[in-house]
C-alpha positions in Angstrom: 6.3 196.4 193.2 5.2 197.5 189.7 2.1 199.5 189.0 0.3 196.6 187.3 0.8 194.4 190.3 -0.5 197.1 192.6 -3.6 197.7 190.5 -4.3 194.0 190.3 -4.2 193.7 194.1 -6.1 196.8 194.9 -9.6 196.5 196.6 -11.2 198.4 193.8 -10.1 195.8 191.2 -11.3 193.0 193.4 -14.7 194.6 193.8 -15.0 195.1 190.0 -14.1 191.5 189.4 -16.6 190.4 192.0 -19.4 192.4 190.3 -18.6 191.0 186.9 -20.1 187.5 187.6 -23.0 186.1 185.5 -26.2 184.9 187.1 -27.4 182.9 184.1 -29.8 183.5 181.3 -32.7 184.7 183.4 -36.3 183.6 183.5 -37.0 184.6 179.9 -34.7 182.2 178.2 -37.4 179.7 177.0 -38.8 182.4 174.7 -36.2 181.7 172.0 -36.4 177.9 171.8 -40.2 178.2 171.8 -40.1 180.7 169.0 -37.9 178.5 166.9 -40.2 175.5 167.6 -43.2 177.6 166.5 -41.4 178.7 163.3 -40.3 175.1 162.4 -43.9 173.9 163.2 -45.4 176.5 161.0 -43.1 175.6 158.1 -43.9 171.9 158.5 -47.7 172.6 158.7 -47.6 174.8 155.6 -45.8 172.1 153.7 -48.2 169.4 154.7 -51.3 171.6 153.9 -49.9 172.5 150.5 -49.1 168.9 149.6 -52.6 167.8 150.7 -54.2 170.5 148.5 -51.9 169.5 145.6 -52.8 165.8 146.0 -56.6 166.6 146.3 -56.5 168.8 143.2 -54.4 166.6 140.9 -55.4 163.3 142.4 -58.8 163.7 140.8 -57.2 164.6 137.5 -55.2 161.5 137.5 -58.5 159.6 137.8 -59.8 161.5 134.8 -56.6 160.7 132.9 -56.9 157.0 133.7 -60.5 157.0 132.6 -59.6 158.8 129.3 -56.8 156.2 128.8 -59.3 153.4 129.2 -61.7 155.0 126.8 -58.9 155.6 124.2 -57.8 151.9 124.5 -61.4 150.8 123.9 -61.9 149.2 127.3 -65.0 151.2 127.9 -67.6 152.8 125.5 -68.6 156.4 125.2 -71.6 156.2 127.5 -69.7 154.5 130.3 -66.9 157.1 129.9 -69.4 160.0 130.3 -71.1 158.4 133.2 -67.9 157.7 135.1 -66.5 161.1 134.2 -69.7 162.7 135.7 -69.2 160.7 138.9 -65.6 161.9 139.1 -66.6 165.5 138.6 -69.4 165.3 141.2 -66.9 164.1 143.8 -64.7 167.2 143.4 
């Protein structure tokens, strides 16, 4: 019998192989998926908030631009332009 066969069959090797089993990830494994979900949720929330702020800020300006366009085309007079512009500025 060779030395390799003798070592493979020895009781010490069998005990080492028996102690080398894996019991699973443990009770703490949900921490990593929850952390990733929180990170992804924070990124999505940040994007939504920034887009809403952008829309709120520039949405009013688009109203002012449309009003200026109507005034430039002669659809409304100066007094109506000033009144509507004041209303738009009061809303912001």
